[in-house]
ZAVEXSE-769910 format. One line per 10 residues: their letters; for each residue x, y, z of C-alpha. Coordinates in Angstrom, 3 decimals, padded with zeros to 6 digits. Layout:
a	X/Y/Z  ...
% end
This chain:
xxxxxxxxxx	034.470/-011.360/009.677  032.194/-008.795/009.970  029.424/-009.163/007.459  027.655/-006.600/005.531  024.453/-006.985/007.222  026.140/-006.692/010.685  027.929/-003.422/009.104  024.940/-001.941/008.262  022.960/-003.099/012.036  026.256/-001.450/013.972
xxxxxxxxxx	025.418/001.899/011.817  022.211/002.570/013.487  023.255/000.225/016.674  023.499/003.250/019.196  020.156/004.760/017.800  017.385/003.092/019.571  016.350/-000.086/020.761  015.699/-003.045/018.575  012.543/-002.685/016.184  009.719/-005.444/016.973
xxxxxxxxxx	010.161/-008.413/014.837  008.977/-012.069/014.019  011.237/-014.783/013.265  012.649/-015.114/009.841  012.527/-011.271/009.624  015.926/-009.346/009.185  015.850/-005.256/010.824  018.895/-004.190/008.736  018.569/-000.821/011.021  016.230/000.573/013.407
xxxxxxxxxx	015.401/003.965/014.364  017.423/005.628/011.665  016.585/009.453/011.562  015.915/010.735/008.000  015.173/014.545/009.052  016.083/016.544/012.087  012.145/018.285/011.961  010.852/016.225/014.604  011.821/013.210/016.784  009.693/011.395/015.163
xxxxxxxxxx	011.570/011.489/011.496  012.643/007.820/012.629  012.219/004.569/009.926  013.143/000.880/010.773  014.775/-000.795/007.633  014.190/-004.663/007.248  016.169/-006.379/004.928  015.508/-009.907/002.850  017.903/-012.718/003.097  021.042/-012.857/000.374
xxxxxxxxxx	023.151/-010.348/-000.611  021.866/-007.081/-002.036  021.403/-004.404/-003.093  017.455/-004.773/-002.552  014.261/-002.993/-004.285  012.344/-001.695/-001.573  008.789/-000.932/-000.386  008.415/002.439/001.648  005.143/001.640/004.026  003.236/004.468/005.825
xxxxxxxxxx	001.222/003.507/008.790  -002.337/005.187/009.164  -004.135/006.226/012.037  -005.854/009.199/010.993  -003.278/011.637/010.614  -003.407/011.970/014.335  -001.757/008.525/016.003  -000.038/005.716/014.882  003.329/003.919/014.928  005.201/002.600/012.740
xxxxxxxxxx	006.249/-000.312/014.858  002.157/-001.328/014.314  002.564/-001.822/010.917  003.742/-005.977/010.251  006.296/-006.486/008.177  004.989/-008.619/005.332  006.973/-012.067/005.429  005.954/-012.313/001.581  007.413/-008.968/000.300  010.812/-010.148/001.941
xxxxxxxxxx	010.661/-013.605/000.724  010.933/-011.946/-002.603  014.117/-010.230/-002.016  012.332/-006.777/-001.617  013.307/-004.915/001.758  010.928/-003.277/003.759  010.985/000.257/005.221  008.339/001.576/008.207  008.538/005.224/008.873  006.928/007.849/011.223
xxxxxxxxxx	006.227/010.809/010.104  004.396/014.765/012.046  001.197/013.978/013.281  -001.451/016.417/012.435  -001.480/017.504/016.573  002.322/018.267/015.448  001.936/019.930/012.363  -000.710/020.564/009.729  -000.251/019.686/006.045  001.897/019.387/003.884
xxxxxxxxxx	003.975/018.597/007.203  003.087/014.798/006.275  003.785/015.045/003.084  007.182/016.756/003.514  008.236/014.025/005.882  007.373/011.520/003.307  009.359/012.983/000.765  012.500/013.482/003.189  012.370/010.139/003.939  012.332/009.110/000.214
xxxxxxxxxx	015.099/011.426/-000.624  017.312/009.766/002.481  016.450/006.252/001.609  017.667/007.009/-002.325  020.823/009.369/-001.469  021.838/007.235/001.120  021.004/003.531/-001.025  024.723/002.596/-001.409  025.227/002.270/002.618  021.831/001.148/003.504
xxxxxxxxxx	022.147/-001.443/000.828  019.452/-000.664/-001.314  018.659/000.608/-005.070  017.815/003.829/-005.449  016.060/003.619/-008.702  013.527/000.997/-007.179  011.651/002.658/-004.616  007.700/001.477/-004.133  005.745/004.227/-002.185  002.775/002.432/000.011
xxxxxxxxxx	000.540/002.632/002.678  -002.737/002.002/004.779  -005.841/004.518/005.181  -004.177/007.675/006.206  -000.390/006.386/005.639  -001.903/005.385/001.769  -002.937/009.302/001.042  000.680/010.196/002.116  002.264/007.883/000.079  -000.041/008.557/-002.941
xxxxxxxxxx	000.643/012.541/-002.569  004.997/011.778/-002.249  004.396/010.179/-005.500  002.953/012.639/-007.488  004.792/014.939/-005.771  007.697/012.915/-006.575  006.570/012.520/-010.405  006.236/016.453/-010.648  010.086/016.554/-008.988  010.932/014.199/-011.644
xxxxxxxxxx	011.978/011.295/-010.226  009.056/008.907/-010.414  008.652/006.018/-007.752  009.194/002.768/-009.372  005.369/001.683/-008.386  002.749/003.086/-005.524  000.011/001.062/-003.176  -003.071/002.432/-001.554  -004.949/000.223/000.728  -008.117/002.177/001.770
xxxxxxxxxx	-006.887/005.257/001.696  -008.664/008.733/001.586  -008.433/010.473/-002.006  -010.225/013.354/-002.665  -011.667/014.712/001.130  -014.100/017.154/-000.478  -016.216/013.934/-001.900  -015.937/011.518/000.968  -019.341/012.271/002.929  -020.831/012.347/-000.139
xxxxxxxxxx	-019.148/008.846/-001.440  -020.148/007.143/002.222  -024.104/008.561/001.803  -024.242/006.986/-001.854  -023.039/003.508/-000.720  -025.944/003.438/002.339  -023.416/002.541/004.985  -023.260/004.139/008.385  -020.210/006.314/008.731  -018.149/005.249/011.942
xxxxxxxxxx	-016.614/008.409/012.734  -017.033/012.426/012.257  -017.943/012.748/009.276  -015.314/014.590/006.810  -016.800/017.908/006.589  -017.110/018.312/010.586  -014.562/021.122/011.756  -013.570/018.111/014.105  -012.785/015.106/011.633  -009.377/014.096/011.024
xxxxxxxxxx	-009.443/015.531/007.812  -010.251/018.849/008.799  -007.620/018.824/011.899  -005.003/018.033/009.272  -005.733/020.705/007.061  -006.425/023.233/009.585  -009.901/024.075/008.149  -013.287/022.858/008.530  -013.919/020.531/004.938  -017.356/021.556/004.744
xxxxxxxxxx	-016.675/025.286/004.410  -014.074/025.004/001.665  -015.048/021.622/-000.145  -013.241/022.832/-003.205  -010.158/023.755/-001.487  -010.058/020.329/000.105  -010.568/018.228/-003.017  -007.654/020.428/-004.906  -004.937/019.306/-002.409  -005.580/015.301/-002.414
xxxxxxxxxx	-004.400/012.500/-005.192  -007.211/013.027/-007.011  -007.523/016.633/-006.990  -003.852/017.267/-008.246  -004.430/014.593/-011.026  -007.515/016.227/-012.490  -005.073/019.224/-012.655  -002.582/017.421/-014.450  -002.186/017.505/-018.290  -002.685/014.309/-020.092
xxxxxxxxxx	000.541/012.474/-021.002  002.689/012.487/-017.786  003.791/009.640/-017.274  002.516/007.659/-013.840  003.983/004.759/-011.719  002.041/001.415/-011.573  -000.191/001.286/-008.981  -002.182/-000.947/-006.663  -005.366/-000.307/-005.018  -007.094/-002.492/-002.580
xxxxxxxxxx	-010.588/-001.827/-000.703  -013.010/-002.557/001.167  -016.812/-002.409/-000.207  -018.042/-002.744/003.353  -015.519/-000.143/005.029  -017.232/002.470/006.925  -014.241/004.704/007.357  -013.374/005.612/003.766  -015.577/004.395/000.974  -014.750/002.302/-001.477
xxxxxxxxxx	-015.743/005.461/-003.615  -012.224/006.735/-003.124  -010.095/004.053/-004.540  -012.756/004.192/-007.592  -011.644/008.074/-008.199  -008.208/007.483/-007.736  -008.069/004.730/-010.903  -010.260/007.198/-012.755  -007.877/009.934/-011.985  -004.597/008.372/-012.239
xxxxxxxxxx	-005.554/006.234/-016.082  -006.847/009.630/-017.175  -003.653/011.413/-016.756  -001.899/007.998/-018.506  -003.836/005.860/-020.282  -000.591/003.422/-020.256  -000.524/003.240/-016.593  -000.357/-000.516/-014.901  -003.525/-000.446/-012.421  -003.753/-003.515/-010.347
xxxxxxxxxx	-007.393/-002.775/-009.090  -009.532/-004.588/-006.481  -012.135/-004.505/-004.363  -012.888/-006.793/-001.274  -016.959/-007.364/-001.119  -016.444/-008.682/002.430  -014.131/-006.466/004.043  -014.309/-003.362/006.257  -011.540/-000.430/007.031  -008.621/-002.765/007.413
xxxxxxxxxx	-010.128/-005.838/008.463  -008.584/-009.163/008.540  -008.197/-009.902/004.425  -005.733/-007.058/004.467  -003.556/-009.387/006.424  -003.992/-012.386/004.881  -001.942/-014.366/002.661  -004.140/-013.860/-000.741  -003.619/-009.804/-000.419  -000.133/-010.218/000.686
xxxxxxxxxx	000.872/-012.284/-001.562  -000.563/-010.490/-004.606  001.242/-007.411/-003.137  004.722/-008.999/-003.173  003.805/-010.565/-006.786  003.326/-006.499/-007.425  006.536/-005.026/-006.239  008.395/-008.333/-007.823  006.858/-007.137/-011.547  007.445/-003.236/-010.947
xxxxxxx	010.306/-003.354/-008.881  012.471/-006.453/-010.039  010.613/-007.394/-013.646  009.136/-010.390/-012.136  006.594/-012.571/-013.948  003.897/-014.494/-012.247  001.549/-016.942/-013.321
% end
């Protein structure tokens, strides 16, 4: 007998080698093409045990917009255990294409997942966008675009992402923490290379293109999805102030939006706690509340 899960696996079976998976994680489809813009426009889908269709988290890798791969993201078992699918995606890197190509890729992936939800065993209206570092910038940016297009995602997750390029250096200077990377204002920073100009020379423009600037340009009263933010207070790559700016801007636009914000006092940029049972358990609970309506103690 051909099960639904086996049929789903067969859809993508001719496309690529199997994804890396840990015991207990169920690969549904791997290396699926969501766009024909680039060979990097591929995603993997991990399905929970049990019958679908499932809500899903689209999880986006970091790497300073210049490096990184979806296979570097661990698939959080805590999320699968809540009956939520996990999707990892690649996007065009800044060495291949400048902004906004990366956001366009995320929007294409989200549209692919929603438009083909039935055959992928997913719920089209129950998609969350999330990411780490550069991936968080892409997730939040794409979520804002989806809100503006009238197809709001079910939730958004920001793990230690930059949110306002124009204020990154000033934020870090206030913390007294020494940058462990070129200043954002530098022409050689990953932010400058993404947008194609030196952040320090066009600061206002650099702020306006990011999530905080775009939110600040919105009228009050726009409905926004639930937002989860986690950032390390000892981050020497992206100051924790960047997460605070996002929280404030999100709340200004939609004072009723549900925001789960926490700073991890002893953590840096993507350090061990972000892969811990505590943080991933918080993530799973947040997604279960807002994608499935579950309550947690």
